[in-house]
C-alpha positions in Angstrom: -196.3 -22.0 85.2 -195.1 -25.5 86.1 -196.5 -26.8 82.8 -194.8 -24.1 80.8 -191.4 -24.9 82.5 -191.9 -28.6 81.8 -192.8 -28.0 78.2 -189.7 -25.7 77.8 -187.4 -28.4 79.2 -188.9 -31.1 77.0 -188.5 -28.9 73.9 -184.9 -28.1 74.8 -184.1 -31.8 75.3 -185.8 -32.7 72.0 -183.8 -30.0 70.1 -180.6 -31.1 71.7 -181.2 -34.7 70.7 -182.0 -33.7 67.1 -178.9 -31.5 66.8 -176.7 -34.2 68.2 -178.1 -36.9 65.9 -177.6 -34.7 62.8 -174.2 -33.5 63.5 -172.4 -36.5 64.9 -170.2 -36.0 67.9 -169.5 -39.2 69.8 -168.0 -42.4 68.7 -171.2 -44.3 69.6 -173.1 -42.3 67.0 -171.1 -44.0 64.3 -171.0 -47.5 65.8 -173.0 -50.2 64.0 -173.3 -52.0 60.7 -173.7 -49.9 57.6 -174.3 -50.9 54.0 -173.9 -49.2 50.7 -173.7 -49.8 46.9 -170.5 -48.7 45.2 -171.6 -46.3 42.5 -168.5 -47.1 40.4 -169.0 -50.9 40.0 -172.4 -51.7 41.7 -170.9 -53.9 44.4 -172.3 -54.3 47.9 -170.3 -52.7 50.7 -170.7 -53.6 54.4 -169.0 -51.4 56.9 -168.7 -52.4 60.6 -167.8 -49.7 63.1 -167.0 -50.8 66.7 -166.1 -48.6 69.7 -162.6 -49.3 71.1 -163.6 -47.5 74.3 -160.5 -45.3 74.2 -161.9 -42.5 72.1 -161.3 -44.3 68.8 -163.3 -46.7 66.7 -162.3 -49.6 64.5 -163.6 -49.8 60.9 -163.8 -53.1 58.9 -165.2 -53.1 55.3 -166.2 -56.0 53.2 -166.9 -55.5 49.5 -168.4 -58.1 47.1 -166.1 -56.8 44.3 -162.8 -55.0 44.9 -162.1 -52.8 41.8 -158.8 -51.9 43.4 -157.8 -55.6 43.6 -158.0 -56.3 39.9 -161.6 -57.4 40.2 -161.0 -60.0 42.9 -163.6 -60.5 45.6 -160.9 -61.3 48.1 -159.8 -58.3 50.1 -160.5 -56.2 53.1 -160.4 -52.6 54.2 -159.8 -51.5 57.8 -158.7 -48.5 59.8 -158.9 -46.8 63.2 -160.5 -43.4 63.5 -161.5 -40.7 66.0 -164.0 -37.8 66.2 -162.6 -34.6 64.8 -163.3 -31.0 65.9 -165.8 -30.9 63.0 -167.8 -33.8 64.6 -166.8 -36.1 61.7 -165.0 -39.5 62.0 -161.5 -39.1 60.6 -159.5 -42.2 59.6 -155.9 -41.5 58.6 -154.9 -45.2 58.2 -157.8 -46.6 56.0 -156.0 -49.5 54.3 -157.4 -51.7 51.5 -155.5 -55.0 51.4 -155.9 -57.4 48.4 -155.5 -61.0 49.5 -154.5 -62.5 46.1 -151.9 -60.0 45.1 -150.8 -58.7 48.5 -151.2 -55.1 47.3 -152.3 -52.4 49.8 -153.6 -48.9 49.4 -153.6 -46.6 52.3 -155.6 -43.3 52.3 -157.3 -40.9 54.7 -161.1 -40.9 54.7 -163.8 -38.9 56.5 -167.2 -40.3 57.7 -169.9 -37.7 58.4 -173.4 -38.3 59.8 -176.1 -36.7 57.6 -179.3 -35.2 58.9 -181.3 -38.1 57.3 -179.4 -40.7 59.4 -177.1 -41.8 56.5 -173.3 -41.8 56.6 -171.1 -40.1 53.9 -167.7 -41.5 53.3 -165.3 -39.2 51.4 -161.7 -40.0 50.5 -158.9 -39.4 48.1 -158.1 -41.3 44.9 -158.0 -44.2 44.2 -161.2 -44.5 46.2 -164.6 -43.6 44.9 -165.0 -39.9 46.0 -168.3 -40.3 47.8 -170.2 -43.3 49.2 -173.5 -43.1 51.2 -174.0 -45.8 53.8 -177.3 -46.7 55.4 -177.3 -48.1 58.9 -178.7 -51.6 59.1 -177.9 -52.5 62.7 -176.8 -50.6 65.8 
């Protein structure tokens, strides 16, 4: 009986862990360095997410080619987000700043953890509708 109880507890813990990993839920599940290829222009995107330890996270994005900055490689995107009721990371102030022109674009984005461990970024125009990030460092 003791072995059956132990096995049940172990299976419950494993199931809980898998559900948590697939569905997101805490800021720390999004923290790390993420990389992607922009399907629109083939550029290399690097997304850093750090925990602010106040229920929010800071996003910082580097792109090797900023289409939104007239093709300049000089720009940055950043924002602050928090976990939504849907267990996604919502960022209402995602701002792309072009260094050479001074232009800025501010949009809302959503980051969602996928069951395969990747991260989907969705957002409104003028951003690419969907980018899939792969985690390269925790």
